[in-house]
C-alpha positions as CSV (number, residue, x, y, z in Angstrom):
1,M,0.0,0.0,0.0
2,N,1.2,3.5,-0.8
3,V,2.4,5.0,2.6
4,Q,0.7,8.3,1.7
5,S,-2.8,6.6,1.6
6,Q,-2.4,4.7,5.0
7,A,-4.4,5.9,7.9
8,S,-2.3,5.5,11.0
9,R,-0.7,7.5,13.7
10,Y,3.0,7.4,12.5
11,S,4.0,6.1,9.1
12,P,6.3,3.1,9.6
13,D,8.4,4.4,6.7
14,F,8.9,7.8,8.1
15,D,9.3,7.6,11.9
16,M,12.2,8.8,13.8
17,P,13.5,7.8,17.2
18,V,13.5,10.4,20.1
19,R,15.7,10.6,23.2
20,G,13.3,12.0,25.6
21,D,15.3,15.2,26.3
22,P,13.5,17.5,28.8
23,I,11.8,20.5,27.2
24,T,12.1,23.1,29.9
25,A,11.2,26.8,30.0
26,D,14.7,28.2,29.5
27,R,14.5,27.8,25.7
28,Y,11.5,30.1,25.6
29,I,12.5,32.8,28.0
30,S,16.3,32.8,28.3
31,K,18.5,35.4,26.5
32,E,21.4,32.9,26.7
33,W,19.4,30.3,24.7
34,M,18.4,33.0,22.2
35,D,22.0,33.9,21.7
36,G,22.9,30.2,21.1
37,E,20.2,30.1,18.3
38,M,21.6,33.1,16.8
39,K,25.1,31.6,16.8
40,N,24.5,28.0,16.0
41,L,21.0,27.6,14.5
42,W,19.9,30.4,12.3
43,P,23.1,30.5,10.1
44,K,22.8,26.8,9.4
45,V,19.4,26.7,7.8
46,W,17.8,28.0,4.7
47,H,15.5,31.1,5.0
48,L,12.5,32.0,2.9
49,G,13.2,35.4,1.6
50,C,10.6,36.4,-1.0
51,L,8.7,35.3,-4.2
52,V,10.4,35.0,-7.5
53,A,7.5,37.1,-8.8
54,E,8.6,40.0,-6.7
55,L,11.8,40.3,-8.6
56,E,10.6,40.7,-12.2
57,E,13.2,43.1,-13.7
58,P,16.9,43.7,-13.2
59,G,17.4,46.0,-10.2
60,D,14.2,44.7,-8.4
61,I,15.1,44.3,-4.7
62,V,13.3,42.7,-1.7
63,R,14.6,43.2,1.8
64,H,14.2,40.5,4.4
65,N,14.9,41.6,8.0
66,F,15.6,38.6,10.2
67,A,16.3,39.3,14.0
68,K,19.3,41.8,13.9
69,E,20.2,40.7,10.4
70,S,19.1,42.1,7.1
71,V,19.4,40.6,3.7
72,I,18.6,42.0,0.3
73,L,17.6,39.8,-2.7
74,V,18.5,41.4,-6.0
75,R,17.5,40.5,-9.6
76,Q,20.6,40.4,-11.8
77,E,21.1,41.7,-15.4
78,D,21.4,38.1,-16.6
79,G,18.1,37.0,-14.9
80,G,19.7,35.4,-11.9
81,I,19.0,36.3,-8.3
82,K,21.8,37.1,-5.7
83,A,21.5,37.7,-2.0
84,F,23.7,40.2,-0.1
85,Y,23.9,41.3,3.5
86,N,22.2,44.8,3.7
87,S,25.3,46.4,5.0
88,C,27.7,48.9,3.3
89,P,31.3,47.6,3.5
90,H,32.4,51.2,4.1
91,R,31.0,51.7,7.7
92,G,28.1,49.4,7.9
93,N,25.2,51.6,7.0
94,R,22.1,49.7,5.8
95,L,21.7,50.1,2.0
96,I,18.0,49.4,1.5
97,L,15.7,50.7,4.1
98,G,12.3,50.0,2.6
99,E,10.7,46.5,2.1
100,S,11.4,46.7,-1.7
101,A,13.1,48.8,-4.3
102,S,13.8,49.0,-8.0
103,V,17.2,50.7,-8.8
104,P,19.7,50.6,-11.6
105,R,22.5,50.5,-8.9
106,I,22.6,50.2,-5.1
107,T,23.7,53.4,-3.4
108,C,24.5,54.0,0.2
109,A,22.6,57.0,1.5
110,Y,25.5,58.0,3.9
111,H,28.5,58.6,1.7
112,S,27.1,57.6,-1.8
113,W,29.2,54.5,-2.2
114,T,27.5,52.9,-5.3
115,Y,27.4,49.2,-6.2
116,D,26.4,47.4,-9.4
117,L,23.6,44.9,-9.0
118,D,26.2,42.1,-8.8
119,G,27.6,43.8,-5.6
120,T,30.7,45.3,-7.1
121,L,31.7,48.8,-5.9
122,V,31.7,51.1,-8.9
123,K,31.8,54.6,-7.5
124,V,33.0,56.3,-4.4
125,Q,33.7,59.9,-3.3
126,D,37.3,60.9,-3.5
127,P,38.6,57.7,-5.0
128,D,42.2,58.7,-4.8
129,D,42.1,59.3,-1.0
130,F,42.6,55.5,-0.2
131,D,45.8,53.6,0.4
132,G,46.5,51.5,-2.7
133,G,44.2,53.6,-4.9
134,T,40.5,53.5,-5.6
135,P,38.5,50.7,-4.0
136,C,36.2,50.5,-7.0
137,G,36.2,47.0,-8.5
138,R,38.1,45.6,-5.5
139,V,35.3,45.9,-2.8
140,H,32.1,43.9,-3.0
141,L,29.0,43.6,-1.0
142,S,29.0,40.5,1.3
143,E,27.1,37.8,-0.6
144,L,25.1,34.9,0.7
145,R,23.9,31.7,-0.9
146,C,20.7,32.1,-2.8
147,E,18.6,29.5,-4.5
148,T,15.0,29.1,-5.7
149,W,12.4,26.4,-5.4
150,G,8.9,26.8,-7.0
151,P,7.7,30.3,-6.5
152,F,10.1,30.9,-3.7
153,V,13.6,32.5,-3.2
154,F,15.7,31.2,-0.3
155,W,18.9,32.5,1.3
156,C,21.4,30.9,3.6
157,M,24.3,32.2,5.7
158,D,26.5,29.1,5.8
159,D,28.4,27.6,2.9
160,D,28.4,24.1,4.4
161,V,24.6,23.7,4.5
162,A,23.2,21.3,1.9
163,P,21.9,22.7,-1.4
164,L,18.4,24.0,-1.1
165,H,16.6,21.1,-3.0
166,E,18.4,18.6,-0.9
167,W,17.8,20.5,2.3
168,L,14.0,20.6,1.5
169,A,13.7,16.9,0.8
170,P,11.2,15.2,0.5
171,F,9.0,18.2,-0.2
172,P,10.0,19.3,-3.7
173,E,9.0,15.8,-5.0
174,R,6.0,15.4,-2.7
175,L,4.6,18.8,-3.7
176,K,5.4,18.6,-7.4
177,G,1.9,17.5,-8.5
178,Y,0.3,20.7,-7.1
179,G,2.0,22.8,-9.7
180,I,2.7,25.8,-7.4
181,D,5.4,27.5,-9.5
182,N,3.1,30.2,-10.8
183,W,0.7,30.5,-7.9
184,V,-0.2,34.0,-6.9
185,R,0.3,35.4,-3.3
186,V,-3.0,37.1,-2.5
187,L,-2.4,37.5,1.2
188,K,0.8,38.7,2.9
189,V,0.2,39.6,6.6
190,S,2.5,39.6,9.6
191,A,2.3,40.6,13.3
192,D,4.5,41.4,16.2
193,C,3.7,38.9,19.0
194,E,4.4,38.7,22.7
195,F,5.8,35.2,22.9
196,N,8.8,33.1,21.8
197,W,9.0,32.0,18.2
198,K,8.9,28.3,19.2
199,I,5.6,28.5,20.8
200,I,3.8,28.6,17.4
201,R,6.3,26.1,16.0
202,D,5.2,23.6,18.7
203,N,1.6,24.4,17.9
204,F,2.2,23.5,14.2
205,N,4.0,20.3,15.2
206,E,0.8,18.8,16.6
207,S,-2.8,18.5,15.9
208,Y,-3.8,17.8,19.5
209,H,-5.2,21.4,19.8
210,L,-7.6,21.3,17.0
211,P,-10.7,20.2,18.8
212,T,-10.1,23.0,21.5
213,I,-8.7,25.9,19.4
214,H,-10.3,25.2,16.0
215,P,-13.6,23.4,16.7
216,E,-15.2,24.8,13.6
217,L,-12.8,22.9,11.4
218,A,-14.2,19.5,12.6
219,T,-17.1,19.8,10.2
220,F,-14.8,19.5,7.1
221,I,-11.4,18.3,8.3
222,N,-11.2,14.8,9.9
223,D,-8.9,15.5,12.9
224,G,-9.5,12.0,14.3
225,L,-6.3,10.6,15.5
226,P,-6.6,7.1,13.8
227,D,-7.3,9.0,10.5
228,T,-4.3,11.3,10.7
229,L,-0.9,10.3,9.3
230,F,2.3,11.8,10.8
231,E,5.6,11.5,9.0
232,M,9.1,12.5,10.2
233,Y,12.1,12.7,7.9
234,P,15.9,12.3,8.4
235,S,16.2,15.9,7.2
236,G,14.6,17.1,10.5
237,H,11.4,18.1,8.6
238,N,8.1,16.4,9.3
239,S,4.5,16.4,7.9
240,M,0.9,15.6,8.7
241,W,-1.8,14.4,6.3
242,M,-5.3,15.2,7.4
243,K,-8.4,14.0,5.5
244,G,-10.4,16.8,4.0
245,H,-13.9,16.9,2.7
246,Q,-14.8,14.7,5.6
247,A,-16.1,15.5,9.1
248,T,-14.2,14.4,12.1
249,T,-14.5,11.0,13.5
250,R,-14.2,12.5,17.0
251,V,-17.9,13.4,16.7
252,D,-20.6,11.2,15.0
253,Y,-21.3,13.5,12.0
254,H,-21.3,10.4,9.8
255,T,-24.9,9.3,10.6
256,T,-26.5,12.7,10.3
257,E,-27.1,15.3,7.7
258,V,-24.0,16.6,5.9
259,P,-22.8,19.6,8.0
260,A,-21.8,23.0,6.8
261,P,-19.7,23.9,5.0
262,L,-19.3,20.4,3.5
263,D,-22.8,20.8,2.1
264,E,-21.9,23.9,0.2
265,V,-18.7,22.2,-1.0
266,A,-20.7,19.4,-2.3
267,R,-23.1,21.7,-4.2
268,A,-20.1,23.6,-5.7
269,W,-19.1,20.3,-7.4
270,E,-22.6,19.5,-8.5
271,I,-23.2,17.0,-5.7
272,D,-26.6,16.8,-3.9
273,P,-25.6,16.6,-0.1
274,A,-28.9,15.1,0.6
275,D,-27.7,12.0,-1.2
276,F,-25.1,11.5,1.6
277,H,-27.2,12.1,4.7
278,G,-26.3,9.3,7.0
279,R,-23.1,8.5,5.2
280,T,-21.2,11.8,5.1
281,G,-17.9,9.9,5.2
282,D,-18.6,8.9,1.6
283,L,-18.7,12.4,0.4
284,R,-14.9,12.7,0.1
285,E,-14.8,10.1,-2.6
286,A,-17.6,11.7,-4.4
287,V,-15.8,15.1,-4.4
288,I,-12.6,13.3,-5.9
289,E,-14.7,11.9,-8.7
290,A,-16.3,15.3,-9.4
291,K,-13.0,17.2,-9.3
292,R,-11.6,14.7,-11.8
293,R,-14.6,15.1,-14.1
294,L,-15.3,18.9,-13.8
295,G,-11.9,20.5,-12.6
296,P,-10.1,20.8,-15.9
297,G,-13.2,22.5,-17.5
298,R,-13.2,25.0,-14.7
299,G,-9.6,26.0,-15.3
300,F,-7.9,23.8,-12.7
301,A,-5.1,22.7,-14.9
302,N,-3.1,21.2,-12.1
303,Y,-5.7,18.5,-11.1
304,D,-4.5,16.0,-13.5
305,Q,-1.1,16.0,-11.9
306,M,-2.4,15.5,-8.5
307,S,-3.1,12.2,-6.5
308,D,-6.6,11.6,-5.2
309,Q,-5.3,12.4,-1.8
310,Q,-3.9,15.7,-2.9
311,L,-7.3,16.6,-4.5
312,V,-9.1,16.6,-1.2
313,D,-6.8,16.4,1.8
314,Y,-4.6,18.8,3.7
315,F,-0.9,18.2,3.7
316,H,0.9,20.2,6.5
317,C,4.6,20.4,5.8
318,T,6.6,21.6,8.8
319,L,10.2,22.6,7.8
320,F,12.8,22.7,10.5
321,P,13.0,25.0,12.2
322,N,10.4,27.7,11.6
323,L,8.5,27.4,8.3
324,T,5.2,25.6,7.6
325,L,3.6,25.0,4.2
326,T,0.0,23.9,4.4
327,M,-1.2,22.4,1.1
328,S,-4.6,22.0,-0.2
329,P,-5.6,21.7,-3.9
330,E,-6.5,25.3,-4.3
331,Q,-4.5,27.0,-1.6
332,L,-0.9,27.1,-0.2
333,Q,-0.5,28.7,3.3
334,V,2.9,29.8,4.3
335,L,3.2,30.2,8.1
336,R,6.4,31.2,9.8
337,T,7.7,32.6,13.1
338,E,11.0,34.5,13.3
339,P,12.8,35.7,16.4
340,H,12.6,39.2,17.8
341,P,16.0,41.0,17.4
342,T,16.6,41.2,21.2
343,D,13.8,39.8,23.3
344,P,13.4,36.0,23.6
345,E,9.8,36.5,24.7
346,K,8.7,38.1,21.4
347,C,8.6,37.1,17.8
348,V,7.2,38.0,14.4
349,F,4.5,35.9,12.8
350,Q,4.0,35.9,9.0
351,H,1.2,34.4,7.0
352,W,1.1,34.2,3.3
353,C,-1.6,32.5,1.1
354,L,-1.0,31.6,-2.6
355,Y,-3.6,30.4,-5.1
356,P,-3.4,29.0,-8.6
357,P,-4.1,31.5,-11.4
358,V,-7.4,30.1,-12.8
359,E,-8.5,31.7,-16.0
360,G,-11.6,33.7,-15.5
361,M,-11.4,33.6,-11.7
362,E,-11.4,37.1,-10.3
363,E,-11.8,36.3,-6.5
364,V,-10.7,33.6,-4.2
365,M,-11.8,32.7,-0.6
366,T,-9.0,33.5,1.9
367,P,-8.6,33.3,5.7
368,L,-9.7,37.1,5.5
369,G,-12.7,36.4,3.3
370,M,-13.1,36.9,-0.4
371,L,-10.3,38.8,-2.0
372,P,-9.3,39.7,-5.6
373,L,-7.0,37.1,-7.2
374,E,-4.1,39.5,-7.6
375,P,-0.6,39.8,-6.1
376,D,-0.8,40.9,-2.4
377,A,-4.4,42.0,-2.5
378,V,-3.9,42.5,1.2
379,A,-0.4,43.2,2.6
380,R,0.1,44.6,6.1
381,H,1.9,44.4,9.3
382,S,0.3,44.8,12.7
383,V,0.7,44.0,16.4
384,Y,-1.2,40.9,17.5
385,G,-4.0,41.9,19.8
386,D,-4.8,45.2,18.1
387,G,-7.8,43.7,16.5
388,V,-6.2,43.3,13.0
389,S,-6.7,39.8,11.8
390,V,-3.9,37.6,10.3
391,G,-6.5,35.0,9.2
392,Y,-9.3,33.4,11.3
393,V,-7.5,30.1,12.0
394,A,-4.2,31.8,12.6
395,D,-5.8,34.2,15.0
396,Q,-6.9,31.3,17.1
397,D,-3.4,29.9,17.0
398,L,-1.9,33.1,18.1
399,S,-4.6,33.6,20.8
400,I,-3.0,31.0,23.0
401,G,0.6,32.2,22.5
402,T,0.7,35.1,25.1
403,S,-0.9,33.1,28.0
404,Q,1.5,30.1,27.2
405,Q,4.5,32.4,27.4
406,Q,3.3,33.8,30.7
407,G,2.8,30.3,32.0
408,L,6.3,29.2,31.0
409,N,7.7,31.9,33.3
410,S,6.1,30.1,36.3
411,R,8.3,28.4,38.9
412,G,5.5,25.8,38.8
413,F,6.3,24.7,35.2
414,K,8.8,21.8,35.2
415,G,8.9,20.8,31.6
416,C,6.5,19.5,28.9
417,I,4.5,16.3,29.4
418,L,3.7,15.1,25.9
419,P,1.3,12.4,24.5
420,G,2.5,10.1,21.8
421,Q,0.9,12.2,19.0
422,E,3.1,15.1,20.1
423,K,6.3,13.1,19.2
424,R,7.1,15.7,16.5
425,I,7.4,18.3,19.1
426,Q,9.8,16.1,21.0
427,R,12.0,15.7,18.0
428,F,11.9,19.3,17.1
429,H,13.4,20.2,20.5
430,E,15.9,17.5,20.4
431,L,17.2,18.7,17.0
432,L,17.2,22.2,18.5
433,D,19.2,21.0,21.4
434,D,21.8,19.5,19.0
435,Y,22.1,22.7,17.0
436,V,22.2,25.2,20.0
437,K,24.6,23.0,22.1
438,G,26.9,22.4,19.1
439,R,26.1,18.7,18.8
440,E,24.9,18.9,15.1
């Protein structure tokens, strides 16, 4: 049997041992632990910087601020993309202050040192006032590794980290059928949060919280433990398959009328939900058949490359250490937490949503409601708790973050006590231990 179609707690082909290391509060509240991450973790992983689509023409630049670091991604004259530290070699001034720019050359606003798009210094004031003559042609912006996958541009600080496609494994192959290369980012929102970045990572490494924090999902996502498949990979990444277009088996929806919004989903694919009253579990297979039959005519050109499971289920891909890609057939959600520059009890949460460009489709349903199918229809940064939504499910996830951070500061907290289904949390923290303590 194909392992992706099995219904079990942990896939026998993708399970990893854990040691049982204690998960104590210091990693969420300690400045020393935060410093260890900055030294030994963050330089040794790939970071998602931007979309390829944001760098259309030579001189297009996207800035990615990460903790105290800042990186600029620059489209080159030859069509390639390079990444540089956002720091002038002269005296360290940041070169790009906005989130994006489009320039023929990169010029420092302090003393007008000017660089070609490839990072080479080409102009300085008083070029003869340097020992050894002009520094032009001899000084370069500090370059980082930069590679692309699908619609995404990644950067990495360490030359010894595996190439991007190898580091991402197995996701480039597992997600190939979705055809995400040309998907459009409609939603780009972020928020400053009053909790450590790992709190939300723990949350995305388990589904134990769904019945409590996201009860409304139970009518169209089956979060029943026996029906959820967890996978953990040697790379340190992990995933979770959850059956979609099927109500949870935690509640006996399967002998009743088809609940909302499953009934509307059925009608959207020309299925009468009344035909499935008393057997709502069978609706998932009916939707697969309808999508196969009707999808191409509706402009979903990617359906024929997708497995039956991909057509209806949710594939949560959790990339170590801080990136989640939640795949469904018509939406890709990117969810990430990044550390605060100085405070271990704060972080930045980011939420992007991408959609396939279906001909004739002008709007898509997003976590913020219906939005135009156009690049960054909503793009904003806020402070969590100010009433500005980052998406209705994400709002629910973030809602528990501050109170958990407060509880982790208690003398009464002695360390996490995890059920078996939270094994991915255990492994995440053991990998983190190895990086931060230099045992990689």
